[in-house]
C-alpha positions in Angstrom: 101.3 115.5 81.2 98.6 117.0 83.2 100.6 118.7 86.1 99.4 119.6 89.5 100.2 123.2 90.9 100.6 123.9 94.7 99.4 127.0 96.4 98.5 126.9 100.4 100.4 125.1 103.2 99.3 122.7 105.9 100.5 120.2 108.2 100.4 116.4 108.3 102.6 113.2 109.8 104.7 116.4 111.0 105.2 117.6 107.3 104.8 120.7 105.8 101.8 120.0 102.9 100.7 121.9 100.1 97.3 122.6 98.7 96.7 122.5 95.1 94.6 124.6 93.0 92.7 121.7 91.0 91.7 118.1 90.8 90.7 115.8 88.1 87.8 117.1 85.9 85.6 114.0 87.4 85.8 115.0 91.0 81.9 115.8 91.0 81.3 112.6 89.9 83.3 110.7 92.8 82.3 112.9 95.5 78.9 110.7 96.2 76.9 110.5 99.2 77.3 107.7 101.8 80.2 105.6 103.0 82.6 103.7 101.1 81.5 100.1 102.0 84.1 97.4 101.5 87.7 97.3 99.5 88.0 100.1 97.3 90.2 101.6 94.6 91.8 105.1 96.1 91.5 106.9 93.1 87.7 106.5 92.7 87.4 108.6 96.1 90.6 110.4 96.6 92.4 112.9 94.7 96.3 113.2 94.5 96.0 117.2 95.2 98.6 117.7 98.0 102.2 118.1 97.0 105.1 118.5 100.0 108.5 119.7 100.3 110.0 120.6 97.2 106.6 119.9 95.6 105.4 123.3 97.0 108.0 124.8 94.3 106.0 125.1 90.7 107.9 122.6 88.5 109.9 120.6 91.3 107.2 117.8 91.3 104.7 116.9 88.4 102.1 114.3 88.1 101.0 112.3 85.0 97.5 110.7 85.6 97.0 108.1 83.3 99.8 109.4 81.1 103.4 108.4 80.8 102.7 105.3 83.4 105.0 102.5 83.4 103.9 99.6 80.9 102.9 97.1 81.2 100.9 98.0 84.3 100.8 95.1 86.8 98.5 92.4 85.8 95.1 93.1 87.1 95.7 96.8 88.1 92.6 98.6 89.1 92.1 102.6 89.2 94.4 105.5 87.8 98.2 105.0 87.2 100.5 107.7 88.0 103.8 109.1 87.0 105.7 111.5 89.1 108.7 113.5 88.2 110.7 115.1 91.1 113.6 117.6 90.3 115.5 118.1 93.5 115.5 121.6 95.2 116.5 123.3 98.3 114.1 121.3 100.6 115.7 117.9 99.4 112.2 116.0 99.9 108.9 115.7 98.1 105.8 113.8 97.8 102.1 114.1 97.2 98.8 113.1 98.9 95.5 111.7 98.0 93.0 113.7 99.9 89.1 113.6 100.0 87.5 115.9 98.9 90.0 117.4 96.6 91.9 120.4 98.1 90.5 119.6 101.8 93.0 119.2 104.8 90.1 119.2 107.8 87.9 122.0 106.6 85.2 119.4 105.9 84.9 115.8 106.7 86.3 112.8 105.2 84.6 109.9 103.6 82.9 107.6 105.7 84.1 104.0 105.3 82.8 100.8 106.4 85.7 98.1 106.2 85.4 94.2 105.5 86.8 93.6 109.1 84.4 93.3 112.0 86.4 94.5 115.0 83.8 94.2 117.7 81.2 96.5 119.3 82.1 100.0 119.8 83.1 101.1 123.5 80.0 103.0 124.0 77.7 100.3 122.5 76.3 102.4 119.8 77.3 100.0 116.9 79.8 97.9 115.6 83.2 98.8 114.6 84.9 97.8 110.9 88.4 98.1 109.6 90.4 97.3 106.7 93.2 94.5 106.1 95.9 96.4 104.5 96.5 99.2 101.7 98.3 97.9 99.1 99.8 99.3 95.6 102.6 99.1 93.0 105.4 101.3 92.5 108.8 101.4 90.7 111.3 104.0 89.4 113.4 104.6 86.4 117.0 103.9 87.0 119.3 106.6 88.0 122.0 107.5 85.7 124.7 107.3 88.1 128.1 105.6 88.4 126.8 104.1 91.7 123.2 104.4 92.0 121.6 103.1 95.1 117.7 102.2 95.5 115.6 105.2 96.8 113.5 105.3 99.9 109.8 105.3 99.4 107.9 106.6 102.7 104.1 105.6 102.1 101.3 106.4 104.3 97.3 106.5 105.0 95.7 108.7 107.2 97.6 111.3 108.9 95.8 114.6 108.3 94.7 116.7 111.3 92.9 119.9 110.4 93.2 120.8 114.1 97.0 121.2 113.7 96.6 123.4 110.6 97.2 127.1 110.1 94.3 128.3 110.7 93.0 125.3 112.7 90.3 123.5 111.0 87.6 120.9 112.4 88.1 117.8 111.0 90.9 114.8 111.0 91.3 111.2 109.9 89.9 109.1 112.9 88.8 105.9 114.3 89.8 103.6 117.2 93.0 102.0 117.6 92.8 98.2 118.5 95.3 96.5 120.9 95.3 92.9 121.3 93.7 92.4 124.8 93.0 95.7 125.4 89.9 98.0 125.1 90.1 100.0 121.9 91.8 103.4 122.1 89.2 105.8 120.9 89.3 109.1 122.8 91.8 111.5 121.6 91.8 113.2 125.1 90.2 116.2 123.7 86.6 114.9 123.3 87.1 113.4 119.9 88.0 110.1 118.3 91.9 109.1 118.0 93.8 110.4 115.1 94.3 107.9 112.6 98.0 107.5 111.0 99.7 104.7 109.7 103.0 104.6 107.7 105.8 102.4 106.3 108.7 102.6 103.9 110.2 100.4 101.4 113.1 100.8 98.7 112.3 101.4 95.0 113.6 99.7 92.1 113.3 99.6 88.3 110.9 97.0 88.5 107.4 96.8 89.9 107.3 95.9 93.5 103.9 95.6 95.7 103.9 97.5 98.7 101.6 96.7 101.5 100.6 99.3 104.8 98.8 97.1 107.5 95.9 98.8 108.5 94.1 96.1 110.7 94.7 97.7 114.2 92.3 100.5 113.2 88.5 100.8 113.4 87.8 103.7 111.1 85.0 106.4 111.2 86.1 109.2 108.4 89.2 109.3 106.1 90.6 112.6 104.6 94.1 110.9 103.5 93.5 108.0 101.7 97.3 107.6 100.5 100.5 109.7 100.3 104.1 109.1 99.6 107.3 111.0 99.8 110.8 110.4 99.0 114.2 112.3 99.8 117.6 113.2 98.1 119.7 111.0 100.4 120.5 108.0 98.2 121.3 109.9 95.0 122.2 113.3 95.6 120.8 115.7 93.0 119.3 113.2 90.7 116.0 113.5 89.3 113.3 110.8 90.5 110.8 109.5 88.0 108.4 107.3 90.1 105.5 105.2 89.2 102.5 104.1 91.1 99.5 102.0 90.3 96.9 99.9 91.6 96.4 101.7 95.0 93.7 99.7 96.8 92.0 99.5 100.3 90.9 95.9 101.3 
């Protein structure tokens, strides 16, 4: 299993995130110039290089990339598959973040995206706004060896990285315009920049594959650092190691 080890702290979604020392060996090949146009597979452009919570402690959260994945994979699965093993520590929660480029939490711009949704003209008249319908993925978890196991909550999200809140502050962040029906797009963050983009949802993990979705159609996006993230806690089955599988992570 290829493991990822954490090193440096930053903040996103109000959480303490860890920067890790390495990404997949093909990172250079995925850092292509130009925007991502249309639907895309997250693992083609973003790397799970940020561990959070107990993941800041070496050995508490390990990731297998295309190794030890749950079989069979979901029908038609695209991109990398993942197996995360979380051994609960003192923080009582952990998670991982897929970022672009690897190990960036706002020091350099994120990836420009041009989604399949046409959301109308930009407020300043400089062009069209584009967005996505949703983020979707499959997830499952090995059964907890407990007399009374209960489903584990998975929190999952897109965006939410704001380098301006990091220590020390960084320049870049996930950004775009938030769209509200019947109202002008909310694009200004009050500091002369785009509004920070962050979307989140939660669901319950079971032993069988389930498809989860995160609506994104209220966002006209310009640049994305955080392509996907998840976290889980120790509330439902205290002290139990969690074996979590993720696959087919797609923006569409």
